[in-house]
C-alpha positions as CSV (number, residue, x, y, z in Angstrom):
1,M,-14.3,1.5,99.2
2,G,-17.0,-1.1,99.5
3,D,-20.0,-2.4,101.6
4,V,-19.8,-5.3,104.0
5,N,-20.8,-7.9,101.4
6,Q,-18.2,-6.6,98.8
7,V,-15.5,-6.9,101.4
8,A,-16.7,-10.4,102.5
9,Y,-16.9,-11.5,98.8
10,L,-13.4,-10.2,98.0
11,K,-11.9,-11.9,101.2
12,H,-13.4,-15.2,100.2
13,W,-12.7,-15.2,96.4
14,V,-9.3,-13.2,96.5
15,S,-7.9,-14.0,99.8
16,R,-4.4,-13.0,98.8
17,V,-2.7,-11.3,95.9
18,D,0.7,-11.6,94.3
19,G,1.3,-8.1,93.0
20,P,0.1,-4.5,92.9
21,V,-3.5,-3.8,93.7
22,L,-5.5,-1.0,91.9
23,E,-8.8,0.2,93.5
24,I,-11.0,2.3,91.3
25,G,-13.4,4.6,93.2
26,S,-11.2,4.6,96.4
27,K,-12.4,7.8,97.9
28,D,-13.6,7.3,101.5
29,Y,-17.0,9.0,102.0
30,G,-17.1,7.8,105.6
31,S,-19.9,5.1,105.1
32,T,-17.9,2.3,103.4
33,S,-15.4,-0.4,104.3
34,S,-11.8,-0.4,103.2
35,F,-10.2,-3.0,100.9
36,R,-6.8,-1.4,101.5
37,D,-6.5,-2.8,105.0
38,F,-7.1,-6.4,103.7
39,Y,-4.2,-6.1,101.3
40,A,-1.9,-4.2,103.7
41,G,1.3,-6.1,102.5
42,A,0.8,-5.4,98.8
43,E,1.5,-2.2,96.8
44,Y,-1.9,-0.5,96.7
45,V,-3.0,2.3,94.5
46,G,-6.4,4.0,95.1
47,V,-7.8,6.0,92.1
48,D,-10.7,8.4,92.1
49,M,-11.8,11.4,90.1
50,S,-11.3,13.8,92.9
51,E,-8.9,14.1,95.8
52,G,-9.8,12.8,99.3
53,K,-9.0,10.2,102.0
54,G,-8.0,6.9,100.3
55,V,-7.1,8.5,97.0
56,D,-3.5,8.1,95.8
57,V,-4.0,9.1,92.2
58,V,-6.6,11.4,90.7
59,A,-7.6,10.1,87.2
60,D,-10.6,9.8,84.9
61,L,-10.4,6.4,83.2
62,T,-12.9,7.6,80.5
63,K,-10.1,10.0,79.3
64,S,-6.8,8.2,79.8
65,V,-4.9,5.7,82.0
66,D,-2.2,8.3,82.8
67,P,-0.3,8.4,85.1
68,L,-0.9,4.7,85.8
69,Q,1.2,1.9,84.3
70,E,-0.3,-0.4,81.7
71,N,-0.4,-4.2,82.1
72,Y,0.9,-3.7,85.7
73,F,-1.8,-4.6,88.3
74,A,-2.3,-8.1,89.6
75,L,-5.8,-7.2,90.9
76,G,-8.2,-4.4,90.1
77,I,-11.1,-3.7,92.4
78,C,-14.0,-1.8,91.0
79,C,-17.1,-1.7,93.3
80,S,-20.2,0.5,92.8
81,V,-18.4,2.6,90.2
82,L,-19.5,1.5,86.7
83,E,-23.0,2.8,87.1
84,H,-21.6,6.3,87.5
85,V,-19.6,6.2,84.3
86,E,-21.2,8.0,81.4
87,K,-19.2,6.0,78.9
88,P,-18.5,2.6,80.4
89,W,-17.2,1.1,77.2
90,I,-14.2,3.5,77.2
91,F,-13.7,3.0,80.9
92,A,-13.7,-0.7,80.4
93,A,-11.1,-0.6,77.7
94,N,-8.9,1.6,79.8
95,L,-9.3,-0.5,82.9
96,T,-8.5,-3.6,80.9
97,R,-5.2,-2.0,79.8
98,L,-4.1,-1.6,83.4
99,I,-4.6,-5.2,84.5
100,R,-1.7,-7.5,83.6
101,P,-2.3,-10.6,81.6
102,G,-3.3,-13.3,84.1
103,G,-4.3,-10.6,86.6
104,R,-7.8,-10.4,88.1
105,L,-10.5,-7.9,88.3
106,Y,-13.2,-7.8,91.0
107,M,-16.3,-6.1,89.5
108,S,-19.3,-5.3,91.7
109,V,-22.2,-3.4,90.0
110,P,-25.8,-2.8,90.8
111,W,-28.5,-4.7,89.1
112,V,-31.4,-3.4,91.2
113,W,-30.7,-0.3,93.1
114,R,-32.1,3.2,93.7
115,Y,-30.9,6.3,91.8
116,H,-27.7,7.6,93.5
117,P,-25.7,10.3,91.7
118,Y,-21.9,10.4,92.6
119,P,-21.7,12.8,90.6
120,D,-24.4,11.1,88.4
121,D,-26.0,7.7,87.9
122,Y,-26.3,6.3,84.4
123,F,-26.7,2.5,84.2
124,R,-27.6,-0.9,85.8
125,F,-25.6,-3.9,84.7
126,S,-26.4,-7.6,84.3
127,Y,-23.6,-10.0,84.6
128,R,-23.8,-10.4,80.8
129,G,-23.4,-6.7,80.4
130,V,-20.2,-6.8,82.4
131,M,-18.9,-9.8,80.3
132,S,-19.7,-7.8,77.2
133,L,-17.8,-4.7,78.3
134,F,-14.8,-6.7,79.6
135,G,-14.3,-9.2,76.8
136,E,-10.6,-9.9,77.5
137,F,-11.6,-11.6,80.8
138,E,-12.8,-15.0,81.8
139,W,-15.3,-14.7,84.6
140,S,-16.1,-16.8,87.6
141,A,-17.7,-16.7,91.0
142,V,-20.7,-14.8,89.6
143,L,-23.1,-14.0,92.5
144,Y,-25.7,-11.6,93.5
145,S,-25.4,-9.9,97.0
146,T,-28.3,-8.1,98.7
147,N,-28.3,-5.6,101.5
148,V,-28.4,-8.4,104.0
149,P,-24.9,-9.1,105.4
150,G,-23.6,-12.4,104.2
151,E,-26.4,-13.0,101.7
152,F,-25.1,-14.3,98.3
153,I,-27.0,-16.0,95.5
154,E,-25.4,-17.9,92.6
155,I,-26.1,-16.5,89.1
156,S,-25.8,-19.3,86.5
157,E,-27.4,-20.9,83.5
158,A,-28.5,-23.7,85.8
159,N,-30.3,-21.1,88.1
160,P,-32.2,-19.0,85.6
161,G,-34.4,-16.1,86.9
162,V,-33.1,-16.4,90.5
163,D,-33.5,-12.6,90.9
164,N,-37.1,-12.9,89.9
165,K,-37.7,-15.7,92.4
166,M,-36.7,-13.3,95.2
167,A,-39.4,-10.9,94.3
168,I,-42.2,-10.2,96.8
169,H,-45.7,-8.9,96.0
170,V,-47.4,-6.2,98.0
171,Q,-50.9,-4.9,97.6
172,A,-50.8,-1.4,96.0
173,P,-53.3,1.3,96.8
174,S,-55.1,0.5,93.5
175,N,-55.9,-3.0,94.8
176,Q,-53.3,-4.4,92.4
177,S,-50.4,-6.5,93.3
178,R,-47.1,-4.6,93.1
179,K,-43.9,-6.7,92.5
180,Y,-40.6,-5.7,94.3
181,L,-37.2,-7.1,93.7
182,P,-34.6,-6.7,96.5
183,Y,-31.5,-4.6,96.2
184,L,-29.1,-6.7,94.1
185,M,-25.5,-6.3,93.3
186,V,-23.7,-8.4,90.7
187,N,-20.3,-9.6,92.0
188,M,-17.8,-11.4,89.7
189,I,-14.1,-12.1,89.4
190,G,-12.5,-11.8,86.0
191,T,-9.0,-13.1,84.9
192,R,-7.4,-11.4,82.0
193,R,-6.5,-13.7,79.3
194,T,-2.8,-14.3,78.5
195,A,-1.4,-14.6,75.0
196,D,-1.4,-18.4,75.6
197,S,-5.2,-18.6,76.4
């Protein structure tokens, strides 16, 4: 399940898929948008740590990939999940095992966001952090999104400090200037390397 910008990003960058789709964190809490509807013609498996609407398989990817099939999925969707994972390096290794070589992974993680436990909240990730965790993927379409519908900002070496450039300064009660960054999500598409690449 995702927000309006995550759905817009995915529709733009992965408009179609040629195989099974795995959504991690698929439980519908009633305030998010569905990716399942967009890929209605594909085999679609929603995974979450607890049962609920939108959940086909209950699994904890920090423990195992069972009962999911390794090297099977053409697309993995993981939005607003990684920050809630206590051991993201184990999660990343297991998720990588599920995506087939040449398959893609849509990762959306908070860079600047409030504390929000579901069931807890551990990390914030830069795009480089995601690349480090998912080393078997080549990454593209690396963009920030904000809480404003349709607002995306490119993250690149040619555009350093773009997040800092969005900061605003407000006078604090102490007569000092307080700096605020907007809510920022990192969105990126990874393609799992094949034996040839």
